[in-house]
Kinemage of the C-alpha trace (Angstrom):
@kinemage 1
@onewidth
@group {chain A} dominant
@subgroup {mainchain}
@vectorlist {calphas} color= white
{ca met a 1} P 127.418 -10.501 111.743
{ca lys a 2} L 129.932 -7.608 111.201
{ca trp a 3} L 129.906 -8.297 107.390
{ca ser a 4} L 126.101 -8.188 107.312
{ca tyr a 5} L 126.113 -4.845 109.226
{ca phe a 6} L 128.555 -3.325 106.756
{ca lys a 7} L 126.410 -4.526 103.752
{ca arg a 8} L 123.244 -3.018 105.374
{ca arg a 9} L 125.041 0.283 105.939
{ca glu a 10} L 126.437 0.388 102.360
{ca his a 11} L 122.956 -0.304 101.067
{ca val a 12} L 121.496 2.519 103.102
{ca lys a 13} L 124.219 4.852 101.652
{ca glu a 14} L 123.317 3.887 98.106
{ca glu a 15} L 119.602 4.436 98.780
{ca leu a 16} L 120.389 7.771 100.311
{ca ala a 17} L 122.464 8.743 97.337
{ca leu a 18} L 119.837 7.762 94.921
{ca thr a 19} L 117.214 9.708 96.841
{ca asp a 20} L 119.524 12.901 96.924
{ca ser a 21} L 120.078 12.479 93.181
{ca ala a 22} L 116.356 12.202 92.441
{ca ala a 23} L 115.673 15.200 94.670
{ca ile a 24} L 118.326 17.278 92.855
{ca asp a 25} L 116.994 16.169 89.483
{ca ala a 26} L 113.461 17.155 90.530
{ca gln a 27} L 114.666 20.507 91.754
{ca leu a 28} L 116.441 21.097 88.527
{ca arg a 29} L 113.315 20.203 86.525
{ca asp a 30} L 111.237 22.570 88.685
{ca asp a 31} L 113.817 25.454 88.264
{ca ala a 32} L 113.863 24.944 84.459
{ca arg a 33} L 110.031 24.917 84.492
{ca gln a 34} L 109.819 28.129 86.442
{ca met a 35} L 112.500 29.779 84.275
{ca ser a 36} L 110.498 28.740 81.177
{ca glu a 37} L 107.418 30.225 82.627
{ca leu a 38} L 109.225 33.433 83.684
{ca thr a 39} L 110.618 33.716 80.090
{ca lys a 40} L 107.103 33.287 78.641
{ca arg a 41} L 105.891 36.083 80.935
{ca thr a 42} L 108.705 38.423 80.079
{ca ala a 43} L 108.535 40.740 77.076
{ca leu a 44} L 111.927 42.228 76.151
{ca ile a 45} L 111.741 45.732 74.706
{ca ser a 46} L 114.815 47.453 73.213
{ca val a 47} L 114.732 51.178 73.513
{ca ile a 48} L 117.130 53.113 71.299
{ca asp a 49} L 117.519 56.713 72.381
{ca ser a 50} L 119.220 58.464 69.531
{ca gly a 51} L 119.232 61.923 71.083
{ca glu a 52} L 121.002 63.583 73.836
{ca pro a 53} L 120.485 61.574 77.167
{ca gly a 54} L 117.893 63.078 79.464
{ca lys a 55} L 116.268 65.240 76.758
{ca ser a 56} L 113.354 62.891 76.316
{ca ile a 57} L 110.588 63.176 78.859
{ca ile a 58} L 109.352 59.797 77.559
{ca met a 59} L 111.982 57.807 79.393
{ca arg a 60} L 111.617 59.919 82.476
{ca gln a 61} L 108.008 59.048 82.626
{ca trp a 62} L 108.458 55.506 81.789
{ca his a 63} L 111.117 55.115 84.556
{ca ala a 64} L 108.487 56.578 87.000
{ca gln a 65} L 106.219 53.536 86.209
{ca thr a 66} L 108.785 51.206 87.807
{ca gln a 67} L 108.912 50.301 91.412
{ca gly a 68} L 109.709 53.364 93.635
{ca leu a 69} L 112.966 53.650 95.575
{ca ser a 70} L 113.029 53.359 99.394
{ca glu a 71} L 114.343 56.271 101.463
{ca ser a 72} L 117.550 54.417 102.088
{ca asp a 73} L 118.023 53.835 98.342
{ca arg a 74} L 117.491 57.510 97.585
{ca glu a 75} L 120.030 58.492 100.178
{ca lys a 76} L 122.651 56.539 98.305
{ca tyr a 77} L 122.313 59.119 95.420
{ca arg a 78} L 122.733 62.136 97.615
{ca asn a 79} L 126.627 62.535 97.356
{ca thr a 80} L 126.539 61.635 93.696
{ca ile a 81} L 124.046 64.355 93.004
{ca tyr a 82} L 126.099 66.843 95.114
{ca ser a 83} L 129.241 65.899 93.147
{ca ser a 84} L 127.419 66.209 89.748
{ca thr a 85} L 126.084 69.633 90.673
{ca met a 86} L 129.541 70.863 91.635
{ca gln a 87} L 131.144 69.360 88.381
{ca val a 88} L 128.559 71.088 86.303
{ca val a 89} L 129.075 74.549 87.901
{ca gln a 90} L 132.883 74.124 87.644
{ca arg a 91} L 132.615 73.132 83.984
{ca ile a 92} L 130.492 76.220 83.296
{ca leu a 93} L 132.926 78.533 85.171
{ca lys a 94} L 135.964 77.014 83.464
{ca phe a 95} L 134.772 77.655 79.889
{ca met a 96} L 133.124 81.001 80.426
{ca pro a 97} L 134.273 83.522 77.726
{ca leu a 98} L 133.996 86.415 80.292
{ca ala a 99} L 134.814 86.953 83.928
{ca val a 100} L 132.167 86.931 86.636
{ca ala a 101} L 131.023 90.192 88.211
{ca pro a 102} L 133.646 91.780 90.475
{ca gly a 103} L 131.630 91.198 93.536
{ca asn a 104} L 131.480 87.433 92.820
{ca gln a 105} L 135.322 86.873 92.535
{ca asp a 106} L 135.634 85.379 95.981
{ca ala a 107} L 132.792 82.953 95.344
{ca tyr a 108} L 134.276 82.000 92.021
{ca ala a 109} L 137.661 81.145 93.780
{ca leu a 110} L 135.999 79.225 96.490
{ca val a 111} L 133.833 77.118 94.147
{ca met a 112} L 136.612 76.483 91.682
{ca ser a 113} L 139.105 75.339 94.521
{ca his a 114} L 136.566 72.909 96.122
{ca thr a 115} L 136.795 69.157 95.444
{ca thr a 116} L 134.011 67.604 93.296
{ca gln a 117} L 133.849 64.438 95.426
{ca phe a 118} L 131.328 65.073 98.206
{ca thr a 119} L 131.391 63.081 101.463
{ca glu a 120} L 129.342 65.504 103.549
{ca ser a 121} L 125.688 64.764 104.054
{ca arg a 122} L 124.817 68.404 103.700
{ca trp a 123} L 126.350 71.388 101.885
{ca pro a 124} L 128.615 73.541 103.982
{ca asn a 125} L 126.847 76.922 104.369
{ca his a 126} L 129.654 79.078 103.010
{ca leu a 127} L 129.867 76.830 99.887
{ca arg a 128} L 126.099 76.875 99.443
{ca val a 129} L 126.069 80.709 99.571
{ca ala a 130} L 128.840 80.973 97.062
{ca ile a 131} L 127.408 78.584 94.525
{ca ile a 132} L 123.944 80.233 94.721
{ca leu a 133} L 125.459 83.655 94.248
{ca leu a 134} L 127.362 82.420 91.060
{ca ser a 135} L 124.158 80.731 89.672
{ca gln a 136} L 122.627 84.219 89.726
{ca asp a 137} L 125.586 85.879 87.927
{ca lys a 138} L 124.521 87.054 84.503
{ca thr a 139} L 127.734 85.741 82.733
{ca val a 140} L 127.352 82.427 84.401
{ca arg a 141} L 123.785 82.043 83.508
{ca glu a 142} L 124.468 82.911 79.834
{ca ala a 143} L 127.259 80.326 79.841
{ca ser a 144} L 125.042 77.631 81.226
{ca ala a 145} L 123.013 77.576 77.970
{ca tyr a 146} L 125.973 75.772 76.339
{ca val a 147} L 126.023 72.738 78.496
{ca arg a 148} L 123.994 69.556 77.973
{ca asp a 149} L 120.412 69.644 79.076
{ca thr a 150} L 121.128 66.927 81.603
{ca glu a 151} L 123.814 69.101 83.202
{ca arg a 152} L 121.755 72.291 83.055
{ca tyr a 153} L 119.000 70.464 84.993
{ca phe a 154} L 121.207 70.505 88.089
{ca phe a 155} L 122.424 74.100 87.454
{ca thr a 156} L 118.852 75.339 87.488
{ca ala a 157} L 118.104 73.285 90.586
{ca ile a 158} L 120.971 74.654 92.685
{ca glu a 159} L 118.947 76.179 95.433
{ca arg a 160} L 116.919 73.102 95.947
{ca val a 161} L 119.734 70.618 95.766
{ca thr a 162} L 121.901 72.616 98.249
{ca ser a 163} L 118.999 73.131 100.713
{ca ser a 164} L 119.512 71.567 104.233
{ca thr a 165} L 116.195 69.752 103.832
{ca tyr a 166} L 116.976 68.397 100.374
{ca gln a 167} L 115.846 64.758 99.500
{ca pro a 168} L 116.663 63.265 96.180
{ca ser a 169} L 113.606 62.901 93.922
{ca asp a 170} L 112.887 60.400 91.183
{ca arg a 171} L 113.681 63.074 88.699
{ca asp a 172} L 117.032 63.915 90.284
{ca ile a 173} L 118.011 60.324 90.183
{ca phe a 174} L 116.865 59.899 86.580
{ca tyr a 175} L 119.085 62.859 85.527
{ca val a 176} L 122.107 62.076 87.648
{ca asn a 177} L 122.292 58.631 86.125
{ca arg a 178} L 122.525 60.408 82.724
{ca val a 179} L 125.190 62.790 83.836
{ca thr a 180} L 127.438 60.164 85.318
{ca lys a 181} L 126.720 57.651 82.538
{ca pro a 182} L 125.543 59.600 79.454
{ca thr a 183} L 126.007 56.673 77.068
{ca gly a 184} L 125.721 52.946 77.583
{ca ile a 185} L 123.113 50.247 78.325
{ca ser a 186} L 120.762 50.054 81.234
{ca glu a 187} L 117.642 48.035 82.128
{ca phe a 188} L 114.396 48.548 83.963
{ca lys a 189} L 111.203 46.533 84.390
{ca ile a 190} L 107.461 47.329 84.421
{ca his a 191} L 105.121 44.709 85.836
{ca gly a 192} L 101.509 44.375 84.760
{ca asp a 193} L 98.837 42.132 83.269
{ca asn a 194} L 100.684 39.000 84.413
{ca leu a 195} L 103.561 40.028 82.250
{ca cys a 196} L 106.973 41.555 83.039
{ca tyr a 197} L 107.990 44.171 80.525
{ca gln a 198} L 111.861 44.260 80.469
{ca phe a 199} L 113.181 47.495 78.930
{ca val a 200} L 116.807 47.484 77.670
{ca glu a 201} L 117.721 51.133 77.183
{ca val a 202} L 120.567 52.250 74.938
{ca arg a 203} L 121.415 55.860 75.801
{ca glu a 204} L 122.690 58.205 73.068
{ca ala a 205} L 122.999 55.205 70.726
{ca arg a 206} L 124.552 57.276 67.956
{ca arg a 207} L 127.684 57.602 70.023
{ca ser a 208} L 127.766 54.042 71.419
{ca pro a 209} L 129.459 51.241 69.451
{ca arg a 210} L 126.682 49.334 67.663
{ca arg a 211} L 128.339 45.979 68.389
{ca lys a 212} L 127.414 46.516 72.088
{ca trp a 213} L 123.746 47.008 71.658
{ca leu a 214} L 122.682 45.412 68.339
{ca pro a 215} L 122.616 41.789 69.862
{ca phe a 216} L 119.735 43.019 72.144
{ca phe a 217} L 117.473 42.984 69.014
{ca asp a 218} L 117.635 39.277 68.583
{ca ser a 219} L 115.357 38.335 71.497
{ca ala a 220} L 113.475 41.666 71.619
{ca thr a 221} L 109.641 41.594 71.292
{ca ala a 222} L 109.543 45.145 70.046
{ca val a 223} L 112.039 48.095 69.404
{ca val a 224} L 111.416 51.698 70.461
{ca phe a 225} L 113.319 54.308 68.623
{ca leu a 226} L 113.330 57.773 70.236
{ca val a 227} L 114.171 60.843 68.185
{ca cys a 228} L 114.568 64.480 69.474
{ca leu a 229} L 112.941 66.635 66.760
{ca ser a 230} L 114.399 69.823 68.077
{ca asp a 231} L 117.890 68.476 67.251
{ca tyr a 232} L 117.089 69.059 63.463
{ca asp a 233} L 119.391 72.058 63.321
{ca val a 234} L 121.917 71.114 66.059
{ca val a 235} L 125.312 70.368 64.544
{ca ile a 236} L 126.918 67.449 66.283
{ca asp a 237} L 129.849 66.433 63.986
{ca asp a 238} L 132.823 68.027 62.167
{ca glu a 239} L 131.172 67.524 58.719
{ca gly a 240} L 128.084 69.675 59.638
{ca gly a 241} L 125.731 66.798 60.289
{ca thr a 242} L 122.818 67.501 62.657
{ca gly a 243} L 121.287 65.426 65.359
{ca leu a 244} L 118.265 64.583 63.333
{ca gln a 245} L 120.363 63.591 60.265
{ca gln a 246} L 122.394 61.305 62.470
{ca ser a 247} L 119.180 59.761 63.925
{ca leu a 248} L 118.075 59.004 60.469
{ca his a 249} L 121.223 57.222 59.545
{ca leu a 250} L 121.021 55.299 62.883
{ca phe a 251} L 117.429 54.372 62.192
{ca asp a 252} L 118.307 52.987 58.811
{ca ser a 253} L 120.638 50.484 60.518
{ca val a 254} L 118.194 49.642 63.306
{ca cys a 255} L 115.107 49.328 60.966
{ca asn a 256} L 116.812 47.080 58.571
{ca thr a 257} L 118.637 44.897 61.120
{ca ser a 258} L 115.803 44.032 63.514
{ca arg a 259} L 112.830 41.966 62.584
{ca gln a 260} L 110.386 43.152 65.197
{ca ser a 261} L 107.761 45.824 65.111
{ca ile a 262} L 109.268 49.291 65.631
{ca ile a 263} L 107.725 52.072 67.683
{ca leu a 264} L 109.099 55.379 66.409
{ca ile a 265} L 108.637 58.303 68.906
{ca leu a 266} L 109.426 61.708 67.626
{ca asp a 267} L 109.808 63.722 70.844
{ca asp a 268} L 110.183 67.431 71.653
{ca ser a 269} L 107.629 68.396 69.084
{ca asp a 270} L 106.601 71.553 70.988
{ca val a 271} L 110.123 72.876 70.960
{ca phe a 272} L 110.427 71.804 67.287
{ca gln a 273} L 107.266 73.758 66.341
{ca asp a 274} L 108.621 76.952 67.980
{ca lys a 275} L 112.084 76.671 66.458
{ca leu a 276} L 110.613 76.390 62.940
{ca lys a 277} L 109.705 80.093 63.121
{ca arg a 278} L 113.267 81.122 63.525
{ca ser a 279} L 115.372 78.183 62.071
{ca pro a 280} L 113.817 77.092 58.805
{ca leu a 281} L 113.756 73.303 58.218
{ca ser a 282} L 114.592 73.973 54.581
{ca asp a 283} L 118.188 75.178 55.726
{ca ile a 284} L 118.791 71.572 56.696
{ca phe a 285} L 116.639 69.691 54.173
{ca ala a 286} L 116.622 71.519 50.840
{ca asp a 287} L 113.755 69.305 49.597
{ca phe a 288} L 111.342 70.728 52.150
{ca his a 289} L 109.136 73.454 50.858
{ca gly a 290} L 106.553 73.900 53.658
{ca gly a 291} L 107.974 76.967 55.237
{ca glu a 292} L 106.943 77.306 58.965
{ca asp a 293} L 103.963 74.951 58.668
{ca tyr a 294} L 104.248 72.577 61.588
{ca asp a 295} L 101.998 69.776 60.182
{ca glu a 296} L 103.860 69.768 56.892
{ca ala a 297} L 107.198 69.664 58.633
{ca cys a 298} L 106.130 66.710 60.832
{ca ala a 299} L 104.712 64.771 57.759
{ca phe a 300} L 107.958 65.518 55.917
{ca ile a 301} L 110.267 64.181 58.724
{ca leu a 302} L 108.102 61.099 59.260
{ca gln a 303} L 108.262 60.257 55.576
{ca lys a 304} L 112.170 60.576 55.883
{ca phe a 305} L 112.107 57.859 58.508
{ca val a 306} L 109.469 55.650 56.646
{ca met a 307} L 111.683 55.775 53.593
{ca his a 308} L 114.441 53.971 55.405
{ca asn a 309} L 112.178 50.980 56.149
{ca lys a 310} L 113.224 48.493 53.572
{ca ser a 311} L 111.696 45.572 55.321
{ca pro a 312} L 108.573 43.537 54.043
{ca pro a 313} L 105.261 45.412 54.175
{ca ser a 314} L 104.120 43.010 56.880
{ca arg a 315} L 106.532 44.519 59.442
{ca thr a 316} L 104.777 47.228 61.458
{ca leu a 317} L 106.094 50.721 62.104
{ca tyr a 318} L 104.178 52.740 64.736
{ca ala a 319} L 104.899 56.465 64.867
{ca tyr a 320} L 104.020 58.994 67.600
{ca phe a 321} L 104.741 62.714 67.981
{ca ser a 322} L 105.284 63.814 71.584
{ca ala a 323} L 105.550 67.226 73.315
{ca ser a 324} L 108.279 67.511 75.853
{ca asp a 325} L 105.905 68.767 78.573
{ca asp a 326} L 102.929 66.556 77.930
{ca thr a 327} L 103.147 63.870 80.631
{ca lys a 328} L 99.612 62.582 79.840
{ca gln a 329} L 100.676 61.883 76.214
{ca ser a 330} L 103.857 60.037 77.343
{ca thr a 331} L 101.653 57.822 79.643
{ca phe a 332} L 99.322 57.120 76.648
{ca met a 333} L 102.238 56.065 74.536
{ca leu a 334} L 103.594 53.795 77.178
{ca asn a 335} L 100.158 52.102 77.387
{ca ala a 336} L 99.937 51.840 73.616
{ca leu a 337} L 103.420 50.294 73.511
{ca leu a 338} L 102.586 47.698 76.165
{ca asp a 339} L 99.314 46.919 74.301
{ca val a 340} L 101.411 46.441 71.038
{ca val a 341} L 103.735 44.027 72.868
{ca arg a 342} L 100.930 42.276 74.721
{ca arg a 343} L 98.609 41.604 71.769
{ca gly a 344} L 101.215 41.241 69.143
{ca lys a 345} L 99.600 43.668 66.770
{ca asn a 346} L 100.765 43.580 63.198
{ca ala a 347} L 97.789 44.762 61.142
{ca leu a 348} L 99.079 48.150 59.651
{ca thr a 349} L 102.334 49.139 58.078
{ca val a 350} L 102.406 52.590 59.572
{ca ile a 351} L 100.415 53.965 62.506
{ca cys a 352} L 100.885 57.617 63.100
{ca asp a 353} L 99.432 59.630 66.072
{ca leu a 354} L 99.912 63.385 65.409
């Protein structure tokens, strides 16, 4: 009787083990199926930002299409924004060629002696008064022209950021991420049309080791290459190379490494058009003979990029010119990009929207 009982108990254990094993196998199959479906519904888009981080309004607008942050999430950025603002002001003051006005010396001493690590939820009033006073000083304002655009953003927003009613905005969060991490790789997603568009953004790629971001091309559906046109005369290296020339070298590597369609966005075209009047493009590219003509300059630079495409004619290159303050155009380009990815268009070699 006892032996029969133990046999029945062992048999039940075996049945339970088999049942558990079958359930686990079924769950694994279901997980694998769901992962496969998710992968099919996800389009990976590599974004190569070859210019200075934060200059391109395109990325700012595209980030705005992602899910909004909750109030508690925004609050987490408050002290980081405070710290970044203080760091920017101290950097400007430190490298100023001239002293501040005599009446601002006390404010200068107070700001320079303050820690850049904020723990307060609001700016102390005496510090706020001092930093606003300095931001209005002529020498400080002139010196602010030599910091990065991402840093100058917070300098010009000092009164708002230090206000007692301040709440971090989407734009503040966008810029502070580029002040604290000007280079590197980040991701964001846009959901729509039963498809998840996963963007892998490489910030200031020309200064980032290529081995870190080139692997992202392998599984990408499309590659977006951002260029800041107004960098055509901005010298960025010891050999006299400009930002646009560096972007051309980087594009050559990207264009002939990836197999995907490439969306080339030539941003800051309005600033570029204005600069042509006082900084001739021919000073940088001796083979340009169009003078101040904006359309000829755009066509010339576009052709410079097209010439680097040594891939088969079947590979598509989409090109767009974008103004830095045209938010409608950036939205149009995002929709055009998503349409390219969604439909897998590959009919033309070069598509240019001037």
